[in-house]
N, C-alpha and C positions, 0 to 999 in steps of 0.2 A: 501447904496442907496444916491442920493446928494440929501443935503435938498429943494433946491429950482423946483428938479421935485416932490418931495411930496406934498411940499404946491402949486404947479399947477394943481398937479390930485387931491388934498382936494377941491383948490378954484371950479374946474369944480367940485367938487362929489356936494356942497354946492348949485352951479346953477343949477344944475340938482335937484334935490331936494326943490329949492326954485320953481323953475316953478313947478314941480307937485304941492306944496302947495296950490302956485294961482290958477292952473286951474283944480286943482280935487273939485266937486262940494260937498256941505254937501250931495246932495240929489243922491244915486246911478242914481235916476231914467234919471234926468237929464247927467249923464255921459252915461249913452246906450241905450241914445237917440241922442247922436251927438258924430257921426263919428268922425268928426275934431279933437275934445278935448278927443276922447280915444285916436287917436294915437299921439297925442304930451304928454299926460299922460302916454306910453308905449313909447312912446321914449324915453323919460325922463327919469325911471324907466330903461331903457333897456344899458342906456347910462351910469348912475348910479352904475349900478352891473355889467358891464365890469370896469368901473374906480375900485370898488374895487375890481377884478377879481384882475387885469392890477397890480394895486397896492398888492397885497399880495402878487402876483408872482417874484416882484421884492425883494423884500423883505424877499423872502426865498432863503436857499441853494439851488445850480441846482439839486441834488439829490432830495430831497424832492418836489421842483418845476415840475419836469415833472410827475410826479404819477398819475396815477388814482384814480379815488375814492372808486373803488374796492382793488386797492391794499393799498390804506391808512387805510383800515378800513371804510369809508365813505358810505351813503346808496346809490345808484347808480340810485333807481327811476325802477326799476322793478316794472314789472303788481306786483298786491296784497303788494309793500309792504309797509309800513306806517312810516311814519317819523313822531315823536309825539315830 
């Protein structure tokens, strides 16, 4: 994988996580009461997860990259399934 792409993805990931740290209040009640703040936190967490998934996908061989969670032996999120 191109080191420049990895560096850019890591930089974006760090920015997203920093934004969450800056905006996520200590008191959960403040977050619950402020929809705009919720949007900021959720958007940046979503971006961070997407960057991780994309980065992981770039580093995996083609056959593994396109496997579903069930085929890879991972939890599928089915009702009643508990992930510990």
